[in-house]
N, C-alpha and C positions, 0 to 999 in steps of 0.2 A: 245169366243163362245157365251156368253150372248148378246154382242153387235151385233154380226152378225145375231143372231136369231131375236133380236128386230128390226134390220134394215129391215130384210125380212118381218116381220109382218107389220111394218109400211108401207113398199112398197105396200103390198097387199091391205091394207086398203085404201091407197091413190089411187091406180089403180082403185079400185071399186068405190070410192067416186068421182073420176074425171069424171066418165061416168054418174053419176046421180046427180052431183052438190051438194053433201051433206057433203063435207069434214069438215067444222066447226061443223056441227051438230053431225057427227059421233065422232069427237074428243071430244066433250063435253059430249057425252053419255057414256064415260068410267065409270066403276064401281067406286063409291065414297066411298066404304067401307074402303079402306086403305089410303085415303088421310088424312093428319093431320088436326085437327080441333081445334078451340078455345073453351074455356069453354062454350060459348054461342051456340055452335054447328055449327057455320059458318066455312067454309074452312079457314085454316090458310095459307095465301099467303105470310106471312112475310119471309124476308130473302133477300139475294142478288142473282140476276138471270143474267145469261150470255146469250146474244142473238146473238153471232157472228155466221156468216155463209157466204159462198161465193156464195150461190144461188142468182142470180140477182133479182132485183125488177121486171123487165119486162122480159118476155120470149124472148130469142133470136129469131130473125126472121126465122132462118133456121129450127126451130122446128115447125113452123106453128101452128097447132092445138094440138100438142102433149103436154099434160099437165104433164104426168108422164113418166119417162124413164125406160127402162129395166135396169137390173143390169150392163150389159156390157156397155150400152150407158151412164149410170151414171158415171161409172169409167172413161170413156173417157172425159165426160163433166167436171168432177172434175179436171182432169189433165189439160185440156185446160183452165179452169178458173184460175188455179194457175199460169200458164204461162202468161195469159192475164193480171192478176193483179200485177205480180211481177214488182215492180218499178225499180229493177236493170236491167230489160230488156227495160227500157224506151228509146224509139227511136224517139219521137215526136220532130222534130227540130224547131217547131214553138213556143216552150215555154221552159223555163228553168226547168219545172217540180217543184217538191217540195222535200219531204223526199226520202231517199233511203229505201230499203225494211226493214232494221233493225228496223225502227221506227213503222212499221205497226203491228197491232194485230187483223187482221180481221178473223183469223182462216184459216184453209186449207181444210175444208170439206163443201160439199153441204148438204142440208137437208136430213135426213134419209129417208124421203118419196120419194126421187128422183124426186120431182117436179121441173119443169123447170123455175118456177118463184115464187116469194113471192105473187104476185097478183093472187087472185083466181077469181075475177070478175072485169071486163068483162072476158068472157070465153076464149078470145084470150090471156089472161095473160099479157096484155099490158095496159098502161095508156090510158084513153079516149082522144079524140081529145080536144085540147084547144079551147076555144071560140075565135072568132076574136078579141074581146076586149083584151083578155089575151095575144094573140100573139103580138098585137101592143104594149101593155104595156111592155112585156118582151124585145122587141127590143129597146124601149125607155130607159128602166132601164139599159141596157148594154152599152148605148152610153156614150161617154166621158163627154158630157155636164151634164148627170145625175149623174155622179160619182165624179166629181171634185169640186163640190160646197163647200163641207165641210165634217167634220167627221160624222155629224149627218145623212148624206144621204148614207154613206157606208153600205154594207149589215150587218144585225144583227149578223151573225156568225163571220164576220170579226171584229166586235166590241166586241165579246165575250159576247153578251147579250143572244142570243139563237142560236140554230142551230145544224148542224151535225146530229148525230144519236139520239139526245134527243127529237127532235120534239117540241111539240107533233104533230103527233104521232111518236113513236120510229121506227127506221129502222136500221138494221145492217150497220155498216160503217167501217172506217179505223181502229179505236181503241176505247178504253173506252166503249166497248159494254156491259156495266153492269148497272143494275138498282136495287135499294133497295126499297122494299115495307114494309111499317109500317102501321099496323091497330090499330085504337083506336075505342072507341064506336061511335063517331060522325064523324070521319075523316079517310081518307086513304092518306098516303104520298107516292108519286111517286118521288123518288130521283134518278136522273140520274147522273152517274159519269161524263159524258160529259157535259161541260159547267156548272158544279155544279148546274144544274137545279132542283129545288124542287117544285113540284106541289101538292097543297093541294086539295083533293077531298072531298067535303062536302057530308056526308051521311045522314044528318038530314033535308034536304029540297028538294023540287022539282022545285024551282024557281031559274033561273039564274040571277045573278046581272048584270045590264047593266052599272053600274058605281061604282067604277072606273074600267076602262077596263085595263087588264093586257096583257103583251106580250104572256103569255102562255094560255090566255083565262080564262073563269070561268068554273070550273069542278064540276059537281054533280054526285053522284053515287047511285046505288041501286043494290040489289041482285035479280037475276033471277034464282031461284033454287040455285045451287052451282056456278053460274057464276057471277062475279062482272062486272057490266056494268057501264061505265063512259062516260057521255055525256059532251062535252066541246064546248062552243061557246063564242061569245062576245069578240073576240080578239081585242087588242088595235090598231092593224093596220095590213097591209100585213105581214104575218108571214114569218119565215125563212124556212118554209117547201115547197120546190119546188116552184110552182107557186101559192100557195094558198093565199087567201085574208082574210081580216078581217071578211068576210061573211062565212068563212068555218064553217061547223058543223061536229064535229068529234064524232064518237061512238066507244069506245074501249071495248073489252071484255077480261077478265082474268079468267082462270079456271085451276084447277089442273088436268092434265092428269094422273099423279101419284105423289107420294111424292117428286120426284126429277125433275119433268118436268112441266112447266107452259105453258099453251096455251095462245097465244096472237093474237087477231084479231082486225083490225080496219077498219072502213068504213068512207070515206070522201065524203061529199056532199058540193060542192062549185060551184053553177051555174055561178058565176062570172068568174071562171077560166076553169072549165071542162064541157063538154057537157052532162056528166052523172056521177053518183056516182061510186066509185070504192072501192074495198076491198082487203086487203092483210092479210095474216096469216102466222105465224111461231111460233115454240116452243122456250122456253127458258129453260136452265138447271140450276139447283141449283149450286151455287158457295160457297166455303168456304172462299173465299178471301173477305177482307173488301172493302168498297168504298173508293177510294183515292181522295185526293184533286185535282181538276183540276184548276191549276193556269194559266188561259188562257193569262192574260196580262203580266205575269212575263217574263221580258226580251223581250217583244214584241216591236221591233223597227220599224216594217214594217209600222204601221199606220203613224207615224211621217215622215217616208221616202216617203210614197205614197203622202201625202199632200204637203210636201216640194217640191217634183218633179213637181206637178201640178202648184204650185205657181211660180216656176222657169220658167216653160213653158209659163205661162201667162205674166210674166215680159218680157221674150224674145220676145213674140208676140207683146207686146206694143212697144217695142224698134225696132221692125222690124228685129230681129235677127232670122235666121233660125237654125234648129237643126244641119245642116251641117257646119255652120260657126264656 
């Protein structure tokens, strides 16, 4: 009963805010009387937070400008998403696929707000257009010539350096949708279960370090009322996050909606890749589970196999041997 009532209230707030563009502001304007606080009075964001959801990043085209669904529409949408994502229904004959459904832990529910996308800006709920430069670069990076030179040019996620849902920024994904927050006087730790990524946010400076540059960028934070704001820039290179570049500037916001729910919003500005900034927002729920080790390279034979395959093809080409021989 409590969950159903909460979901109805969340839906009403989302429906109202979708029409006036104030969803993040309304979410952050919740009463702060009951949220846990540290001895210094700041909100206590510490703990493990679960951000799984099957609400898509981008709004499906069939929903057009519909930002929030009715209860009946949401029920149908949720069922359709489960069927769409079920890897045991995999029918794409152009690829071998990956895991079967047993290994996935993406959850089975859409957001309680019944929103049609995680993206809240642009208002169409979809990613902005990529720049012409980014489109050309994406095509080049997918070419065989770009991927067969050596291990060092393979994607960061494939090399278990960064990627998947850990970002930055974070996005719900196939599994390991958990993050641990730890607060100290001068730092905040953002520890993702995926790819064992640990990002240190400096709370005692307003200057970003330009050197040395790190894959996860340089993060500084400050409090805006009860909202933790984290600004990250100066990435070491093109990141593992979609089409973003080393020029990406990321602003994340964390706030307690209530003692068991953490609001999370991020805005990306990267004129090298997208024609405008874009924003996504979703809640996380408190988890009593610990963060587990993510041993990405343990038993990972694919990298050696991929590179050995390319070297074999190169030798065959030099010898004038075709794949059909």
